[in-house]
C-alpha positions in Angstrom: 135.3 111.2 96.2 132.0 110.4 94.4 130.8 112.7 91.6 127.5 113.6 93.3 129.1 114.4 96.7 130.1 117.9 95.6 127.4 120.6 96.5 127.2 121.9 92.9 126.8 118.3 91.5 124.1 117.2 93.9 121.4 118.4 91.5 122.4 115.6 89.0 120.0 112.7 88.8 120.6 110.0 91.4 119.8 107.0 89.1 122.7 107.6 86.6 123.3 103.8 86.3 119.8 103.1 85.3 119.8 106.0 82.8 123.0 104.8 81.3 121.5 101.3 80.9 118.2 102.4 79.4 119.9 104.7 76.9 122.4 102.0 75.9 125.4 104.1 77.0 126.7 101.2 79.1 126.0 97.6 78.0 129.0 95.9 79.6 130.7 97.5 82.6 134.2 96.0 82.3 136.5 98.9 83.0 133.7 101.5 83.3 132.0 101.1 86.7 128.7 102.9 85.9 126.7 105.9 84.9 128.4 108.2 87.4 131.8 107.5 86.0 130.6 107.9 82.4 129.1 111.3 83.2 132.4 112.3 84.9 134.3 111.3 81.7 131.9 113.4 79.5 131.9 116.4 81.8 135.7 116.3 82.2 136.1 116.1 78.4 133.8 119.1 78.0 135.0 121.1 80.9 138.8 120.7 80.9 141.1 121.4 77.9 142.2 117.7 77.7 142.8 115.4 74.7 141.4 111.9 74.9 144.8 110.7 75.9 145.0 113.3 78.7 141.5 112.3 79.8 142.6 108.6 79.8 145.4 109.6 82.2 142.9 111.4 84.5 140.6 108.5 84.4 143.4 106.1 85.4 143.8 108.1 88.6 140.1 107.6 89.3 140.5 103.9 88.9 139.0 103.8 85.3 141.6 102.1 83.1 140.6 103.0 79.5 143.0 103.9 76.7 142.3 107.0 74.6 140.4 105.1 71.9 138.1 103.5 74.4 137.5 106.9 76.1 136.5 108.4 72.8 134.2 105.5 72.0 132.5 105.7 75.4 132.0 109.5 75.1 130.7 109.1 71.5 128.1 106.6 72.6 126.9 108.7 75.5 124.9 111.2 73.5 121.4 109.9 74.5 122.6 109.5 78.1 123.8 113.1 78.3 120.6 114.4 76.6 118.5 112.6 79.2 120.6 113.8 82.1 120.3 117.4 80.8 116.5 117.0 80.4 116.1 115.8 84.0 118.4 118.6 85.2 116.3 121.2 83.5 113.0 119.6 84.6 114.3 119.8 88.2 115.1 123.5 87.8 111.5 124.1 86.6 110.3 122.5 89.9 112.2 125.2 91.8 110.0 127.9 90.2 106.8 126.1 91.2 108.2 125.9 94.7 108.4 129.7 94.7 104.8 130.0 93.6 105.7 130.9 90.0 103.3 129.0 87.7 103.4 131.3 84.6 106.9 131.6 83.2 108.5 134.4 81.2 110.3 132.4 78.4 113.0 134.0 76.3 113.8 132.1 73.1 116.7 132.4 70.7 119.2 130.4 68.9 123.0 130.6 68.5 125.4 129.1 66.0 128.4 126.9 66.7 131.2 126.1 64.2 133.5 123.1 64.1 137.3 123.7 64.2 138.4 125.2 60.9 134.9 125.8 59.7 133.9 129.3 58.4 130.1 128.7 58.6 127.5 127.3 61.0 127.8 123.6 61.8 125.4 123.4 64.7 122.5 125.5 65.9 121.5 125.6 69.5 117.8 126.5 70.1 117.4 127.7 73.7 114.6 128.6 76.0 115.8 130.7 78.9 113.3 131.4 81.8 113.7 134.5 83.9 114.3 133.5 87.5 115.1 129.9 86.5 117.8 130.1 83.8 118.2 127.4 81.1 114.9 125.6 80.6 115.0 123.8 77.3 117.7 123.0 74.7 117.4 121.5 71.2 120.6 120.9 69.3 120.4 120.6 65.5 122.6 120.8 62.5 122.8 123.9 60.4 120.1 122.7 58.0 117.4 123.4 60.7 116.3 127.0 60.8 115.3 129.1 63.8 111.7 129.1 65.1 109.5 129.1 68.2 108.6 125.5 67.3 111.9 124.5 68.8 110.8 125.4 72.3 108.6 123.8 75.0 106.1 126.0 76.8 103.4 125.6 79.4 99.9 127.0 79.3 99.9 130.7 80.3 103.6 131.2 79.6 104.7 134.4 77.9 107.3 133.8 75.1 109.6 136.6 74.1 111.6 136.5 70.9 113.3 138.7 68.3 112.0 139.3 64.8 114.0 136.4 63.3 111.6 134.0 65.0 108.5 136.1 64.6 106.9 134.1 61.7 103.2 133.3 61.5 103.7 129.5 62.0 105.9 130.1 65.0 103.3 132.3 66.6 100.7 129.7 65.8 102.8 127.0 67.6 102.9 129.2 70.7 99.2 129.8 70.7 98.4 126.1 70.1 99.9 125.2 73.5 98.0 128.0 75.3 101.0 130.3 75.7 101.3 134.0 74.8 103.8 135.9 72.6 105.7 139.1 72.8 107.8 139.4 69.6 109.6 142.0 67.6 108.0 142.1 64.2 109.2 143.0 60.7 106.1 144.3 58.9 107.3 143.0 55.5 107.4 139.4 56.8 103.9 139.4 58.3 100.5 139.8 56.7 98.7 142.0 59.1 94.9 142.4 58.8 92.3 144.4 60.7 89.6 142.7 62.8 87.4 142.4 59.8 90.1 140.5 57.9 91.1 143.3 55.5 94.8 143.7 55.0 96.3 146.8 56.5 98.5 149.2 54.5 102.0 149.4 56.0 102.6 153.0 54.9 99.3 154.1 56.6 100.3 152.3 59.8 103.7 154.2 59.8 102.0 157.5 59.2 99.7 156.8 62.2 102.8 156.0 64.3 104.3 159.4 63.3 101.2 161.0 64.7 101.4 159.1 68.0 98.8 156.4 67.2 100.9 153.4 68.0 98.5 150.5 69.1 96.3 148.5 66.7 94.2 145.4 67.2 95.1 143.1 64.3 94.7 139.6 63.0 97.5 137.4 61.5 96.0 134.9 59.0 97.3 131.3 59.4 96.8 129.0 56.5 94.5 126.1 57.5 94.0 127.5 61.0 92.2 130.3 62.9 93.8 133.7 62.6 96.0 134.9 65.4 94.4 137.9 67.3 96.8 140.4 69.0 98.1 143.9 69.3 100.5 145.5 66.9 102.6 148.3 68.5 104.6 150.6 66.2 106.9 153.2 67.8 108.7 155.9 65.8 112.4 155.9 66.8 114.3 159.2 67.7 115.8 160.7 64.5 119.4 160.0 65.7 118.7 156.3 66.2 116.7 156.0 63.0 119.6 157.6 61.1 122.0 155.1 62.6 119.8 152.1 61.7 119.6 153.3 58.1 123.3 153.7 57.9 123.8 150.1 59.2 121.2 148.9 56.6 123.1 150.6 53.8 126.4 149.2 54.9 125.0 145.7 55.2 123.5 146.0 51.7 126.7 147.3 50.3 128.7 144.3 51.7 126.2 142.0 50.0 126.2 144.1 46.8 122.5 144.5 47.2 120.2 147.5 47.0 118.0 149.0 49.7 114.4 149.9 48.9 112.6 153.0 50.2 110.3 150.8 52.3 113.2 149.1 54.0 114.8 152.4 54.8 111.6 153.8 56.2 110.9 150.7 58.4 114.4 151.1 59.9 113.1 154.2 61.7 110.4 152.2 63.7 110.3 149.7 66.5 107.5 147.2 66.0 106.1 144.7 68.5 103.4 142.1 68.2 101.8 140.5 71.3 98.9 138.2 72.1 98.9 139.0 75.8 95.5 140.6 76.7 95.6 144.3 77.3 94.1 143.9 80.8 97.2 141.9 81.7 99.8 143.9 80.0 99.5 147.6 78.9 101.1 148.8 75.7 103.9 150.5 77.7 104.5 147.3 79.7 104.8 145.3 76.5 107.8 147.4 75.6 109.4 147.1 79.0 108.9 143.3 79.0 110.4 142.9 75.6 113.6 144.7 76.7 114.2 141.8 79.1 115.0 139.7 76.0 118.5 141.0 76.3 118.9 138.5 79.2 119.2 135.6 76.8 121.9 137.4 74.8 123.8 137.8 78.1 123.3 134.1 78.8 124.8 133.1 75.4 127.7 135.5 76.1 128.3 133.9 79.5 128.0 130.4 78.1 130.6 131.1 75.4 133.0 133.4 77.3 133.0 131.6 80.6 132.2 128.0 79.9 133.6 128.0 76.3 130.4 126.7 74.6 131.6 127.9 71.2 135.0 126.2 71.5 134.0 123.0 69.8 136.8 120.5 70.1 135.4 117.8 67.8 134.6 117.3 64.2 132.8 113.9 64.2 129.1 114.5 64.7 128.5 112.1 67.6 131.6 113.3 69.5 130.7 117.0 68.8 127.2 116.4 70.0 128.4 114.7 73.2 130.9 117.5 73.8 128.2 120.2 73.4 125.8 118.3 75.7 128.5 118.0 78.3 129.1 121.8 78.0 125.4 122.4 78.4 125.2 120.3 81.6 128.0 122.4 83.0 126.2 125.6 81.9 123.0 124.4 83.6 124.7 123.6 86.8 126.7 126.8 86.8 123.5 128.9 86.1 121.7 127.3 89.0 124.5 127.7 91.4 125.2 131.4 90.5 121.5 132.3 90.7 121.2 130.8 94.1 124.2 132.9 95.3 122.7 135.9 93.6 119.5 135.5 95.6 121.4 135.2 98.8 123.5 138.3 98.2 120.5 140.4 97.1 118.9 139.8 100.5 121.7 142.0 101.9 121.7 145.4 100.1 125.2 146.1 101.4 126.6 143.3 99.3 126.8 143.3 95.5 128.6 140.8 93.2 127.9 141.0 89.5 126.2 137.9 87.9 129.1 137.6 85.5 131.6 137.2 88.3 129.3 134.7 90.1 129.1 132.6 87.0 132.9 132.7 86.6 133.5 131.6 90.2 130.9 128.8 90.0 132.4 127.5 86.8 135.9 127.4 88.2 134.6 125.6 91.3 132.8 123.0 89.2 135.8 122.4 87.0 138.0 122.0 90.2 135.5 119.5 91.5 135.6 117.4 88.3 139.4 117.4 88.4 139.4 116.4 92.1 137.4 113.3 91.3 140.3 111.9 89.3 143.1 113.4 91.3 145.5 111.5 93.6 143.2 108.5 94.1 145.7 106.2 92.6 149.4 106.1 92.0 150.7 108.5 89.4 152.2 105.6 87.5 148.6 104.6 86.4 148.3 108.0 84.7 151.7 107.8 83.1 150.9 104.4 81.6 147.8 105.9 80.0 150.0 108.6 78.5 152.4 106.0 77.0 153.1 106.0 73.3 154.2 103.1 71.0 157.9 102.7 70.6 159.6 105.0 68.2 161.8 103.8 65.3 164.2 106.7 65.6 166.2 107.2 68.8 164.8 109.9 71.1 167.0 112.7 72.3 167.0 111.1 75.8 168.3 107.9 74.4 171.0 109.7 72.4 172.1 111.7 75.5 172.3 108.5 77.5 174.3 106.8 74.8 176.9 109.5 74.5 177.2 109.9 78.3 177.9 106.2 78.6 180.5 106.4 75.8 182.4 109.2 77.4 181.8 107.9 81.0 182.5 104.1 81.1 181.9 104.0 84.8 178.5 105.6 84.6 175.9 103.8 86.9 172.9 102.2 85.1 169.5 103.9 85.6 167.2 102.4 88.2 
């Protein structure tokens, strides 16, 4: 069975050999036949709980005779190849939206942290753009030294970018505007310098007092050093007393853990929900801005699916190149699974009598994809090829099997020799 014969894998690029050659992943074929076999190695390593030795045994069944060291080296050198395959896969998914007549995308951006085995902190940061109706649209994998920001996403003119307050900095918003896209972000007033349309800085306490009286929408400017100010709407909603009280309790507990104090301004801001948007009011009313922002939760669900179902956070490598290849392989599996499950979801929604949750669809598609990867290397060659790959160097001490055989022969002189 060829890798791209399976329905879920037909979305992969067809010219894998050329991509492998151009990225330097394959210079001499020798035991590795081409880009398709290399991609299978990387996806199997990322999708199945196999060591490099176990992967070597699976590869032997598929006619690829590489020892565990060679498999590791091939996977490690496949980083650029895997990144290009992922980029082409995501680009193809974007074409599906245009086929449906969707030119302006709703882009959700966020980042998630990934830790190496035994690490207590962040080792990798995954910057993600998730498009409603499309799924995964853009990925940037960096080490922990690179912070979060909307600069790590790619947008088209007219797109609407939705992000949480951690990404709502002036320079991030300027980046979105510079490509002709719009923003809907949750804002923290202490992190933004907000001015009126004349350029005078607005007083935060006065804005909160106005929100208490039901005056929630303000036309504002955000000054950007060296660039034109960003014009938009600032929406401030007072939270219900119960929710405001819970937020303030969380704030106090967090400050207590960090042995830090909480100022009066911080406690008061915890009682408000603040949004900033550059989308024109004639396109999106104040009420609709809030409704649209609530869809940001979809990217959190995406991260949860990617980690719980595909195991994105189960990093099985410490060496940077191997870890990067492992994560890229996982992301290709995530992209394929997302697309397949969304297609099934669309088909099921056409019949109101049928309902299957998106989580269950993702789980089913992931299991089907992993089964397809295993099938590629299963039963195509004699099992002895796989056993040779699992072989170890001779031990100096006698094994239990050898001792058992020795004593059996001592006590049974007529014992027949093993075949």
